[in-house]
TIPAGU-544141 format. One record per atom (N, C-alpha, C): z, x, y. Coordinates in pm, 1 decimal. Example, Ala and Ser with C-alpha at 12.3 -4.5 7.8 and 13.67 -1.06 7.14 Angstrom:
TIPAGU-544141
780.0; 1319.0; -569.0
780.0; 1230.0; -450.0
780.0; 1320.0; -330.0
708.0; 1285.0; -225.0
714.0; 1367.0; -106.0
787.0; 1290.0; 3.0
end
This chain:
TIPAGU-544141
-2582.1; 5906.5; -6323.5
-2578.1; 5850.2; -6188.9
-2672.7; 5731.7; -6176.2
-2790.6; 5742.1; -6242.1
-2885.1; 5631.1; -6236.7
-2826.0; 5506.8; -6302.4
-2760.3; 5526.2; -6419.8
-2698.5; 5413.4; -6488.5
-2584.9; 5354.9; -6405.5
-2507.5; 5441.8; -6340.2
-2399.9; 5395.1; -6253.2
-2457.2; 5304.5; -6144.9
-2567.9; 5347.2; -6085.6
-2629.8; 5266.8; -5981.2
-2672.6; 5130.6; -6031.5
-2730.7; 5127.3; -6152.9
-2772.7; 4999.1; -6209.4
-2652.6; 4909.8; -6234.2
-2541.7; 4967.6; -6282.1
-2422.7; 4887.6; -6309.1
-2368.6; 4826.0; -6180.6
-2360.3; 4905.0; -6075.2
-2309.8; 4853.9; -5948.9
-2404.4; 4747.9; -5892.6
-2534.6; 4770.0; -5904.9
-2629.5; 4671.1; -5856.9
-2617.4; 4540.4; -5933.8
-2594.0; 4549.2; -6065.4
-2576.6; 4428.0; -6145.2
-2453.5; 4351.3; -6099.9
-2344.7; 4423.1; -6073.8
-2224.4; 4357.3; -6025.4
-2247.4; 4297.8; -5887.2
-2320.8; 4369.1; -5804.2
-2350.4; 4316.5; -5670.6
-2433.8; 4189.6; -5680.7
-2526.9; 4185.7; -5775.8
-2612.6; 4067.7; -5791.2
-2531.3; 3946.4; -5833.9
-2444.0; 3962.6; -5933.6
-2363.8; 3847.7; -5977.2
-2265.2; 3807.6; -5869.2
-2211.7; 3904.9; -5798.1
-2119.2; 3873.2; -5689.7
-2188.0; 3791.0; -5582.5
-2310.8; 3831.1; -5547.7
-2385.6; 3757.3; -5446.6
-2413.4; 3614.8; -5493.2
-2451.8; 3600.4; -5620.6
-2484.3; 3468.2; -5675.3
-2361.9; 3377.4; -5677.6
-2243.8; 3438.2; -5696.9
-2121.1; 3359.8; -5708.9
-2041.3; 3355.8; -5579.5
-2093.9; 3414.5; -5473.8
-2027.2; 3411.4; -5344.7
-1910.7; 3506.4; -5333.4
-1913.3; 3616.6; -5407.6
-1803.0; 3711.7; -5403.4
-1830.6; 3819.4; -5299.5
-1726.0; 3861.8; -5229.9
-1735.9; 3975.5; -5139.9
-1685.2; 4098.8; -5212.6
-1755.5; 4212.2; -5196.1
-1728.3; 4330.8; -5276.1
-1644.3; 4434.4; -5203.6
-1566.1; 4506.5; -5282.2
-1503.6; 4629.8; -5235.0
-1582.3; 4744.1; -5296.0
-1574.4; 4863.0; -5236.3
-1663.9; 4971.6; -5276.6
-1617.8; 5045.1; -5402.0
-1488.1; 5056.6; -5425.5
-1438.1; 5138.6; -5535.4
-1460.8; 5069.9; -5670.4
-1501.0; 5148.5; -5770.7
-1522.4; 5093.9; -5903.9
-1455.6; 5183.8; -6008.1
-1438.4; 5126.9; -6129.3
-1389.8; 5204.3; -6243.2
-1484.4; 5179.1; -6360.6
-1500.2; 5281.1; -6444.0
-1587.8; 5270.3; -6561.1
-1506.5; 5229.3; -6682.6
-1566.3; 5144.8; -6768.3
-1501.4; 5101.9; -6891.3
-1519.8; 5208.7; -6998.4
-1411.3; 5246.7; -7062.1
-1418.5; 5345.7; -7168.6
-1509.3; 5296.7; -7281.1
-1607.1; 5379.9; -7318.4
-1700.6; 5344.1; -7424.1
-1823.2; 5269.1; -7377.4
-1836.4; 5249.3; -7245.9
-1948.4; 5173.1; -7190.5
-1994.1; 5238.1; -7059.9
-2113.4; 5201.0; -7014.7
-2163.7; 5245.0; -6884.7
-2128.6; 5147.1; -6772.7
-2064.9; 5035.8; -6808.4
-2034.1; 4933.0; -6709.6
-1921.6; 4977.4; -6616.9
-1938.9; 4948.9; -6488.9
-1836.8; 4974.7; -6387.5
-1791.4; 4841.8; -6328.7
-1662.3; 4831.8; -6301.5
-1607.0; 4712.5; -6238.6
-1545.0; 4748.2; -6104.1
-1557.6; 4655.1; -6010.9
-1495.5; 4670.4; -5880.3
-1343.7; 4664.1; -5893.2
-1272.0; 4742.5; -5814.1
-1126.4; 4739.9; -5818.8
-1068.0; 4624.2; -5737.3
-1148.5; 4561.9; -5652.7
-1103.8; 4446.0; -5575.2
-1225.1; 4365.3; -5533.7
-1206.7; 4235.2; -5519.9
-1314.6; 4148.1; -5473.5
-1254.4; 4020.7; -5416.4
-1333.3; 3952.8; -5332.9
-1292.4; 3825.3; -5276.2
-1367.5; 3713.7; -5347.4
-1293.9; 3614.1; -5395.5
-1351.2; 3500.5; -5467.3
-1332.3; 3374.6; -5383.4
-1438.1; 3295.0; -5365.5
-1420.2; 3171.2; -5289.1
-1346.1; 3065.5; -5371.3
-1237.5; 3014.3; -5318.2
-1160.1; 2907.7; -5380.8
-1130.7; 2803.7; -5273.7
-1174.4; 2680.9; -5299.2
-1157.0; 2571.8; -5202.0
-1213.8; 2609.9; -5065.8
-1326.9; 2680.7; -5067.8
-1396.3; 2714.4; -4945.0
-1340.5; 2832.7; -4868.9
-1238.2; 2898.8; -4924.8
-1178.9; 3013.7; -4855.7
-1174.8; 3134.3; -4949.5
-1194.1; 3255.6; -4896.6
-1191.0; 3374.2; -4982.6
-1048.6; 3407.8; -5027.6
-1037.5; 3445.7; -5154.8
-910.5; 3489.9; -5211.6
-930.2; 3630.6; -5266.2
-848.6; 3724.8; -5222.6
-860.6; 3863.5; -5267.3
-798.7; 3880.0; -5406.1
-877.7; 3935.3; -5496.6
-831.8; 3965.4; -5632.3
-836.0; 4115.7; -5654.3
-744.5; 4164.6; -5737.8
-741.0; 4306.5; -5771.7
-754.2; 4322.5; -5923.4
-815.1; 4432.2; -5962.7
-838.7; 4461.1; -6103.7
-708.5; 4499.4; -6172.7
-678.7; 4433.9; -6287.0
-560.8; 4472.3; -6365.3
-598.7; 4562.9; -6482.1
-727.2; 4568.5; -6516.0
-772.5; 4654.2; -6625.1
-904.5; 4605.4; -6681.0
-966.5; 4686.7; -6763.9
-1095.4; 4652.4; -6824.2
-1102.4; 4712.4; -6963.7
-1181.1; 4647.7; -7051.2
-1186.4; 4689.9; -7190.7
-1323.7; 4660.2; -7249.3
-1348.5; 4719.1; -7364.1
-1472.7; 4696.9; -7439.0
-1441.0; 4616.0; -7563.6
-1511.4; 4504.9; -7582.2
-1497.3; 4421.8; -7701.9
-1602.9; 4463.9; -7803.3
-1558.6; 4503.4; -7920.9
-1649.9; 4542.0; -8028.3
-1628.8; 4450.6; -8147.6
-1731.1; 4443.9; -8232.6
-1721.1; 4368.4; -8357.7
-1809.4; 4437.3; -8459.3
-1753.3; 4467.9; -8574.8
-1826.2; 4538.5; -8680.5
-1890.2; 4665.9; -8625.6
-1815.5; 4737.4; -8543.4
-1854.7; 4866.1; -8485.0
-1959.7; 4855.9; -8375.0
-2007.2; 4734.5; -8343.6
-2105.2; 4715.4; -8238.0
-2035.6; 4671.8; -8109.4
-2081.5; 4724.0; -7996.2
-2030.7; 4679.4; -7866.3
-2087.8; 4542.0; -7836.0
-2003.1; 4446.7; -7801.1
-2047.2; 4310.1; -7773.2
-2048.1; 4282.4; -7622.7
-1936.2; 4309.0; -7556.3
-1929.8; 4292.1; -7411.1
-1811.0; 4371.2; -7357.3
-1816.7; 4398.1; -7228.0
-1699.0; 4449.2; -7159.4
-1631.6; 4331.2; -7090.7
-1501.9; 4345.6; -7067.4
-1428.0; 4239.6; -6999.0
-1330.3; 4304.6; -6902.3
-1326.4; 4250.9; -6781.7
-1231.2; 4296.4; -6680.2
-1142.4; 4180.3; -6641.3
-1016.2; 4211.2; -6613.2
-918.4; 4112.1; -6570.8
-883.3; 4134.9; -6424.9
-889.4; 4026.3; -6347.2
-850.9; 4030.3; -6205.9
-742.7; 3926.0; -6180.2
-654.9; 3954.7; -6084.0
-550.8; 3859.9; -6046.6
-537.3; 3858.4; -5894.6
-494.6; 3744.9; -5843.0
-476.4; 3730.9; -5698.7
-382.5; 3838.3; -5646.0
-426.4; 3904.4; -5539.8
-347.9; 4013.1; -5482.1
-209.2; 3965.0; -5442.7
-107.6; 4047.2; -5473.9
29.6; 4012.1; -5440.4
103.6; 3939.6; -5550.3
35.7; 3908.5; -5661.0
100.0; 3840.0; -5773.0
201.7; 3933.1; -5839.5
321.5; 3881.2; -5863.8
428.6; 3962.7; -5922.0
421.6; 3958.3; -6074.6
309.9; 4003.6; -6130.6
294.3; 4012.4; -6276.2
303.7; 4158.5; -6316.2
392.0; 4188.1; -6410.6
414.7; 4326.4; -6452.0
379.4; 4350.4; -6598.1
344.8; 4244.0; -6671.1
303.6; 4261.7; -6810.2
208.1; 4149.7; -6848.7
159.6; 4155.3; -6972.3
58.3; 4060.1; -7016.8
109.4; 3916.8; -7013.1
232.4; 3894.8; -7058.9
286.6; 3759.6; -7060.2
297.6; 3699.8; -6921.4
343.1; 3778.2; -6826.2
352.6; 3730.0; -6689.2
215.7; 3701.2; -6630.8
117.3; 3782.3; -6668.2
-18.7; 3760.0; -6618.6
-76.3; 3631.0; -6675.8
-55.0; 3605.3; -6804.0
-102.0; 3480.9; -6865.7
-43.0; 3360.0; -6794.8
87.0; 3365.6; -6765.5
157.6; 3249.6; -6711.3
149.3; 3236.2; -6559.9
98.5; 3336.5; -6490.6
90.3; 3330.1; -6344.8
-3.9; 3217.9; -6301.5
45.9; 3123.6; -6223.4
-34.2; 3010.3; -6176.2
-99.6; 3047.4; -6043.2
-192.7; 3142.7; -6051.9
-264.4; 3194.5; -5935.5
-411.6; 3205.5; -5973.0
-493.2; 3245.3; -5877.9
-634.7; 3267.5; -5908.1
-647.4; 3393.9; -5993.2
-714.8; 3381.0; -6106.7
-738.9; 3491.8; -6198.5
-883.7; 3484.9; -6244.6
-939.3; 3599.1; -6278.7
-1077.8; 3604.2; -6326.7
-1086.0; 3694.8; -6449.4
-1161.2; 3649.9; -6549.0
-1208.4; 3735.3; -6657.2
-1358.5; 3752.1; -6636.5
-1403.1; 3874.3; -6616.9
-1543.4; 3905.2; -6587.7
-1603.0; 3978.5; -6706.5
-1694.7; 3911.5; -6776.5
-1760.2; 3969.2; -6893.8
-1899.1; 4019.1; -6856.0
-1936.3; 4135.7; -6905.7
-2072.3; 4186.9; -6894.1
-2121.9; 4214.5; -7035.5
-2232.1; 4150.7; -7072.3
-2281.1; 4159.2; -7209.8
-2336.7; 4298.4; -7239.2
-2297.6; 4353.5; -7352.6
-2347.6; 4482.8; -7399.9
-2466.5; 4465.9; -7494.8
-2490.0; 4344.5; -7541.5
-2600.4; 4315.0; -7631.9
-2633.2; 4166.4; -7618.7
-2747.0; 4122.4; -7669.7
-2780.3; 3980.7; -7670.5
-2687.4; 3908.8; -7768.6
-2633.6; 3794.9; -7726.7
-2544.5; 3715.5; -7811.5
-2587.8; 3569.9; -7803.2
-2611.2; 3508.6; -7918.9
-2646.8; 3367.4; -7923.0
-2530.7; 3283.9; -7870.0
-2563.5; 3183.1; -7789.6
-2459.5; 3100.3; -7730.0
-2370.9; 3032.2; -7832.6
-2428.2; 2992.5; -7945.3
-2347.4; 2930.2; -8051.2
-2243.8; 3027.8; -8104.6
-2284.2; 3154.4; -8118.8
-2189.4; 3254.9; -8167.3
-2079.4; 3278.7; -8064.6
-2115.3; 3278.6; -7936.6
-2015.3; 3298.7; -7832.1
-1917.9; 3181.4; -7829.5
-1970.4; 3059.7; -7844.7
-1883.9; 2941.8; -7846.3
-1788.0; 2946.9; -7964.6
-1838.4; 2986.2; -8081.1
-1752.6; 2995.8; -8198.6
-1646.6; 3103.3; -8181.0
-1682.1; 3212.8; -8113.3
-1584.5; 3318.1; -8086.9
-1471.0; 3265.6; -7999.1
-1503.1; 3178.9; -7902.7
-1399.5; 3120.2; -7818.1
-1311.1; 3027.5; -7900.8
-1372.4; 2946.8; -7987.5
-1293.9; 2861.5; -8078.0
-1196.6; 2946.3; -8159.5
-1248.6; 3054.2; -8219.2
-1165.1; 3140.6; -8302.3
-1053.6; 3205.3; -8221.0
-1086.4; 3244.8; -8097.8
-985.5; 3305.0; -8012.2
-874.5; 3207.9; -7976.9
-911.1; 3083.7; -7947.4
-810.1; 2981.7; -7917.1
-720.0; 2957.8; -8037.8
-778.5; 2959.0; -8157.4
-700.6; 2932.0; -8279.0
-602.5; 3044.5; -8312.0
-615.4; 3160.9; -8247.0
-518.2; 3267.9; -8269.0
-377.2; 3225.4; -8228.3
-369.5; 3138.9; -8126.3
-239.6; 3098.8; -8073.2
-215.1; 2948.3; -8074.1
-316.1; 2869.7; -8112.0
-303.8; 2724.2; -8108.3
-362.0; 2664.6; -8236.0
-308.6; 2552.9; -8282.7
-353.5; 2494.9; -8410.8
-495.5; 2440.7; -8403.6
-555.6; 2426.1; -8520.6
-688.3; 2365.2; -8528.8
-684.0; 2227.1; -8465.4
-784.0; 2196.5; -8386.4
-788.7; 2067.7; -8317.9
-734.8; 2071.7; -8177.0
-661.1; 2177.2; -8142.5
-610.0; 2187.8; -8005.7
-725.0; 2209.6; -7908.4
-716.8; 2145.4; -7793.9
-816.8; 2158.6; -7686.2
-956.9; 2118.8; -7732.9
-965.0; 2017.7; -7818.9
-1095.1; 1976.6; -7872.5
-1190.2; 1932.4; -7761.7
-1142.1; 1853.7; -7666.9
-1229.0; 1805.1; -7559.4
-1274.8; 1920.2; -7470.6
-1184.3; 2009.5; -7438.5
-1218.2; 2122.3; -7352.3
-1318.4; 2215.5; -7420.6
-1295.6; 2242.8; -7548.2
-1388.9; 2328.0; -7622.1
-1525.1; 2261.7; -7635.4
-1526.9; 2129.3; -7644.3
-1654.4; 2057.4; -7649.0
-1735.2; 2079.3; -7522.0
-1667.2; 2084.4; -7406.8
-1736.8; 2112.3; -7281.1
-1795.5; 2253.6; -7281.5
-1717.8; 2349.6; -7331.3
-1765.9; 2487.7; -7337.7
-1882.6; 2498.9; -7434.3
-1875.4; 2427.2; -7546.3
-1986.0; 2427.4; -7642.5
-2116.2; 2383.2; -7576.4
-2110.6; 2274.9; -7500.4
-2231.0; 2224.8; -7433.3
-2285.9; 2325.7; -7334.7
-2197.3; 2399.7; -7270.1
-2240.1; 2499.6; -7173.2
-2312.1; 2615.9; -7240.9
-2263.0; 2657.8; -7357.9
-2311.8; 2781.0; -7419.6
-2417.5; 2761.7; -7526.4
-2410.5; 2653.7; -7603.1
-2487.7; 2647.7; -7726.5
-2638.7; 2640.6; -7706.9
-2684.7; 2599.0; -7592.1
-2828.6; 2585.6; -7570.2
-2891.8; 2710.6; -7512.0
-2817.9; 2822.1; -7507.3
-2871.9; 2941.0; -7441.7
-2830.3; 3066.6; -7516.4
-2894.7; 3175.8; -7479.8
-2859.1; 3307.9; -7531.0
-2811.3; 3392.8; -7415.0
-2699.9; 3459.4; -7434.1
-2649.9; 3551.8; -7332.8
-2716.5; 3686.3; -7355.2
-2786.5; 3736.5; -7255.1
-2865.5; 3858.1; -7266.7
-2786.3; 3981.6; -7225.5
-2824.0; 4094.2; -7282.3
-2762.5; 4220.6; -7246.3
-2769.3; 4240.8; -7094.9
-2656.6; 4277.3; -7035.4
-2650.0; 4299.8; -6891.7
-2610.7; 4178.3; -6810.6
-2613.2; 4058.4; -6871.6
-2575.0; 3938.9; -6797.2
-2423.7; 3931.6; -6779.5
-2383.9; 3859.4; -6674.4
-2243.1; 3846.5; -6636.9
-2193.9; 3704.7; -6661.1
-2072.7; 3692.5; -6712.5
-2005.3; 3564.5; -6729.5
-1872.5; 3574.2; -6655.2
-1843.9; 3475.3; -6570.6
-1718.8; 3472.8; -6494.6
-1636.5; 3351.4; -6534.8
-1512.9; 3375.8; -6574.9
-1417.0; 3270.8; -6606.5
-1304.0; 3281.9; -6505.1
-1286.1; 3176.1; -6425.8
-1188.0; 3179.2; -6317.9
-1081.5; 3073.9; -6341.8
-955.1; 3117.5; -6348.8
-842.4; 3024.3; -6357.1
-806.0; 2981.1; -6216.3
-803.8; 2850.4; -6194.3
-773.9; 2794.1; -6063.1
-635.2; 2731.3; -6067.8
-545.6; 2766.8; -5979.2
-409.6; 2711.7; -5982.7
-410.1; 2559.4; -5985.7
-348.3; 2504.3; -6089.0
-339.8; 2359.0; -6108.2
-477.3; 2294.1; -6113.4
-581.0; 2375.4; -6139.1
-715.4; 2319.1; -6137.4
-799.0; 2349.3; -6259.6
-747.5; 2422.7; -6355.8
-821.6; 2446.8; -6478.2
-904.8; 2573.5; -6475.8
-1017.3; 2568.6; -6544.4
-1100.4; 2686.7; -6568.2
-1241.2; 2664.8; -6515.9
-1285.6; 2753.6; -6426.4
-1423.5; 2750.6; -6376.5
-1506.0; 2850.3; -6456.4
-1615.7; 2801.5; -6516.1
-1701.9; 2884.2; -6601.4
-1837.4; 2901.1; -6534.2
-1878.3; 3027.3; -6514.0
-2007.6; 3058.3; -6453.0
-2087.2; 3144.0; -6550.4
-2195.9; 3083.9; -6601.4
-2280.5; 3144.9; -6702.8
-2423.0; 3149.3; -6649.2
-2495.2; 3260.3; -6664.6
-2631.4; 3268.8; -6611.8
-2721.2; 3154.9; -6662.3
-2793.6; 3095.0; -6569.2
-2889.9; 2991.8; -6605.4
-2831.3; 2855.9; -6631.8
-2702.4; 2836.1; -6604.1
-2637.7; 2707.5; -6631.2
-2562.0; 2661.2; -6507.5
-2550.0; 2528.1; -6489.3
-2467.2; 2478.9; -6378.7
-2322.1; 2519.8; -6399.1
-2252.4; 2541.5; -6289.5
-2110.0; 2576.9; -6297.8
-2032.4; 2464.7; -6365.7
-1942.2; 2502.8; -6454.6
-1857.6; 2407.5; -6525.3
-1712.6; 2430.9; -6486.9
-1641.1; 2324.0; -6453.1
-1496.7; 2331.9; -6431.7
-1429.2; 2246.0; -6538.0
-1350.8; 2310.7; -6623.6
-1274.3; 2241.0; -6727.3
-1138.2; 2209.1; -6667.4
-1110.9; 2082.2; -6648.9
-992.6; 2038.5; -6572.9
-868.7; 2040.4; -6661.5
-821.4; 2161.2; -6694.0
-703.8; 2174.8; -6779.1
-640.5; 2311.8; -6758.2
-533.6; 2320.6; -6679.0
-464.1; 2448.9; -6663.3
-415.3; 2506.2; -6796.3
-375.9; 2420.6; -6889.3
-329.4; 2468.1; -7019.8
-442.3; 2536.6; -7095.5
-563.9; 2484.6; -7083.2
-677.8; 2547.2; -7149.6
-708.4; 2682.7; -7086.4
-698.2; 2690.7; -6953.5
-719.0; 2819.5; -6887.4
-619.6; 2923.0; -6940.1
-492.3; 2884.4; -6953.1
-393.4; 2976.6; -7009.4
-430.7; 3017.1; -7152.0
-479.2; 2921.5; -7229.6
-517.2; 2950.4; -7368.4
-630.8; 3051.6; -7374.9
-724.4; 3044.9; -7280.2
-833.9; 3142.3; -7276.7
-778.5; 3280.9; -7245.0
-685.3; 3290.1; -7151.1
-623.8; 3420.4; -7120.2
-547.2; 3474.3; -7241.1
-488.0; 3384.3; -7320.4
-414.0; 3427.4; -7438.7
-504.4; 3491.9; -7543.5
-633.2; 3458.9; -7542.5
-726.1; 3522.8; -7636.6
-717.4; 3674.4; -7623.9
-703.2; 3721.0; -7501.2
-699.3; 3864.9; -7474.9
-556.9; 3917.8; -7456.6
-467.7; 3834.5; -7402.8
-337.0; 3883.4; -7359.3
-219.8; 3813.7; -7426.1
-245.9; 3724.5; -7518.1
-139.2; 3649.6; -7582.9
-68.6; 3729.8; -7691.0
32.9; 3665.1; -7751.3
106.4; 3728.5; -7860.4
12.5; 3764.6; -7974.4
-77.4; 3673.0; -8007.3
-187.3; 3699.6; -8100.5
-314.1; 3710.6; -8017.4
-391.1; 3816.3; -8038.0
-502.4; 3844.4; -7947.0
-615.0; 3916.1; -8021.1
-720.0; 3949.6; -7946.9
-836.9; 4014.6; -8006.8
-812.7; 4160.3; -8043.4
-701.3; 4214.7; -8001.6
-670.3; 4353.7; -8034.8
-573.8; 4411.4; -7934.4
-473.5; 4483.1; -7983.1
-373.2; 4537.5; -7893.1
-431.3; 4641.6; -7798.1
-537.1; 4711.4; -7840.9
-598.1; 4809.3; -7750.3
-666.0; 4740.4; -7632.7
-729.5; 4625.7; -7657.7
-790.4; 4547.9; -7549.4
-681.4; 4495.4; -7456.9
-577.0; 4440.0; -7515.7
-465.4; 4387.0; -7435.7
-406.5; 4494.4; -7346.3
-381.1; 4611.5; -7403.1
-322.5; 4719.6; -7323.2
-415.6; 4763.8; -7211.4
-545.6; 4771.2; -7240.9
-641.3; 4814.5; -7138.9
-650.2; 4714.6; -7024.6
-639.1; 4585.7; -7055.5
-653.9; 4481.2; -6952.7
-533.7; 4473.5; -6858.5
-422.3; 4533.7; -6896.7
-305.5; 4534.2; -6806.2
-269.1; 4675.9; -6763.8
-359.3; 4770.6; -6784.5
-329.4; 4911.6; -6759.1
-310.0; 4943.6; -6611.0
-356.3; 4855.4; -6521.7
-342.4; 4880.0; -6378.1
-234.0; 4795.9; -6312.5
-158.3; 4720.9; -6391.8
-50.9; 4640.2; -6334.4
60.1; 4731.7; -6280.6
end
C-alpha cells in the first residue's frame, strides 16, 4: 500500500507539472509497482482533451526492468487494434516511468533502433537529431516520467524531466514512434498485446 501511494503521488506530480487533470482509478503494470491512471485530461491548444488508457506494459532488456510504458488515446477514438491505434490521427500519449537509471545516450540509441525496426537507416534523420539533443546531455533517473504526445497534424511533443519541452514537427515521425511498440515489427509481441489490452 505504501508503494502504491508513492506511485500515485509520482503520477500526480508529473501530471501537475504537465498540466494534466487526473482521474482516480488506476491499474498496476504486471511485473512492476507502477500504477497508471485509467483516464486523464491533456491540454492541447489550450483546451483539455480526455484520454483513456489502452494498456500498459513493462519493458525489459537482458532480464532487467528498464521502464514501464502506458498507451493513452483520445476518448471516443474508433481504434480496435494496434494498427488502427498507430494510424489514428488523434491525441495519443505514451507515458514512460523509469524502472532504473538510464543514460540519455542509451535511451536515444534505443529510439534509433526502434525506428529502424520499421524504417530504413537514415529515415527521420532530422527528427532523431532533435531527440538526440534532448536526451544525450542527461540521465533519466529511476522513477522519472517521460511523456510522448502525438498531436493531430502537429507531430510529437516530448516532455523529459529537466529539459524544455520539445515538439518534433512531423506527424510521420510520431507514427514511427508508436510503431516501435505497436507496429508490424516491434519491441515484443507481449508488450504490443499489453498496450492494446483495454481497447
